[in-house]
KELOGU-433149 format. One record per residue (C-alpha): residue number from 1; y, x, z. Coordinates in nm, 4 decimals, padded with zeros to 6 digits. Layout:
BEGIN
num = NUM&Y = Y&X = X&Z = Z
...
//
This chain:
BEGIN
num = 1&Y = 12.6458&X = 10.0130&Z = 09.8097
num = 2&Y = 12.3094&X = 09.8781&Z = 09.8503
num = 3&Y = 12.0664&X = 10.0261&Z = 10.0603
num = 4&Y = 11.7084&X = 09.9636&Z = 10.0031
num = 5&Y = 11.3808&X = 10.0348&Z = 10.2464
num = 6&Y = 11.0423&X = 10.1147&Z = 10.0674
num = 7&Y = 10.7141&X = 10.0226&Z = 10.1662
num = 8&Y = 10.5993&X = 10.3901&Z = 10.0467
num = 9&Y = 10.8363&X = 10.5254&Z = 10.3291
num = 10&Y = 10.6898&X = 10.5424&Z = 10.6924
num = 11&Y = 10.8548&X = 10.6189&Z = 11.0190
num = 12&Y = 10.6886&X = 10.7190&Z = 11.3347
num = 13&Y = 10.6963&X = 10.4550&Z = 11.6137
num = 14&Y = 10.5600&X = 10.3677&Z = 11.9655
num = 15&Y = 10.2089&X = 10.1734&Z = 11.8817
num = 16&Y = 10.3117&X = 09.8932&Z = 12.1539
num = 17&Y = 10.7089&X = 09.8326&Z = 12.1004
num = 18&Y = 10.7201&X = 09.9381&Z = 11.7257
num = 19&Y = 11.0311&X = 10.1196&Z = 11.7897
num = 20&Y = 11.1055&X = 10.4460&Z = 11.6163
num = 21&Y = 11.0051&X = 10.7790&Z = 11.8342
num = 22&Y = 11.1917&X = 11.0010&Z = 11.6268
num = 23&Y = 11.5457&X = 10.8338&Z = 11.5639
num = 24&Y = 11.6420&X = 10.6580&Z = 11.2490
num = 25&Y = 11.7141&X = 10.9725&Z = 11.0326
num = 26&Y = 11.3635&X = 11.0905&Z = 10.9922
num = 27&Y = 11.1838&X = 10.8943&Z = 10.7259
num = 28&Y = 10.8499&X = 11.0131&Z = 10.5464
num = 29&Y = 10.7150&X = 10.9285&Z = 10.2032
num = 30&Y = 10.3700&X = 10.8525&Z = 10.2066
num = 31&Y = 10.2741&X = 11.1761&Z = 10.0499
num = 32&Y = 10.4103&X = 11.3383&Z = 10.3454
num = 33&Y = 10.2132&X = 11.1457&Z = 10.5862
num = 34&Y = 09.9102&X = 11.2408&Z = 10.3821
num = 35&Y = 10.0032&X = 11.6107&Z = 10.4148
num = 36&Y = 10.0646&X = 11.5785&Z = 10.7918
num = 37&Y = 09.7359&X = 11.3998&Z = 10.8676
num = 38&Y = 09.5240&X = 11.6155&Z = 10.6030
num = 39&Y = 09.6677&X = 11.9555&Z = 10.8279
num = 40&Y = 09.5052&X = 11.7776&Z = 11.1295
num = 41&Y = 09.1655&X = 11.7059&Z = 10.9507
num = 42&Y = 09.1416&X = 12.0520&Z = 10.7834
num = 43&Y = 09.0485&X = 12.1588&Z = 11.1290
num = 44&Y = 08.7448&X = 11.9214&Z = 11.1366
num = 45&Y = 08.6423&X = 12.0477&Z = 10.7635
num = 46&Y = 08.8037&X = 11.7523&Z = 10.5771
num = 47&Y = 09.0782&X = 11.6007&Z = 10.3903
num = 48&Y = 09.2266&X = 11.3249&Z = 10.1488
num = 49&Y = 09.3072&X = 11.4316&Z = 09.8113
num = 50&Y = 09.4167&X = 11.2147&Z = 09.5309
num = 51&Y = 09.1519&X = 11.0728&Z = 09.2987
num = 52&Y = 09.2817&X = 11.2668&Z = 08.9990
num = 53&Y = 09.2136&X = 11.5554&Z = 09.1863
num = 54&Y = 08.8308&X = 11.5182&Z = 09.1777
num = 55&Y = 08.6259&X = 11.6832&Z = 08.9509
num = 56&Y = 08.5035&X = 11.5210&Z = 08.6462
num = 57&Y = 08.1598&X = 11.4481&Z = 08.7744
num = 58&Y = 08.2970&X = 11.2966&Z = 09.0679
num = 59&Y = 08.5521&X = 11.0694&Z = 08.8706
num = 60&Y = 08.2356&X = 10.9482&Z = 08.6579
num = 61&Y = 08.0493&X = 10.8549&Z = 08.9523
num = 62&Y = 08.3351&X = 10.6590&Z = 09.1421
num = 63&Y = 08.3951&X = 10.4643&Z = 08.8277
num = 64&Y = 08.0321&X = 10.3913&Z = 08.7820
num = 65&Y = 07.9975&X = 10.2964&Z = 09.1324
num = 66&Y = 08.3161&X = 10.0708&Z = 09.0905
num = 67&Y = 08.1610&X = 09.8825&Z = 08.7951
num = 68&Y = 07.8041&X = 09.8318&Z = 08.9755
num = 69&Y = 08.0139&X = 09.6673&Z = 09.2832
num = 70&Y = 08.2054&X = 09.4409&Z = 09.0289
num = 71&Y = 07.8857&X = 09.2676&Z = 08.9384
//
């Protein structure tokens, strides 16, 4: 059986040694990392959300801004 590691999966490591801190059985999908981060950010009054969750007006504004930046 072939085991693959994916760039969308994350592990908690020591910042200096890059060695896993939680063992080799703890792997987090990127969506879980965002959830963990958002739990901390909510105390500060903000969070990360998917662009698809924005209002129609905000989506339109982002698209217009991107078009302007590409000129």
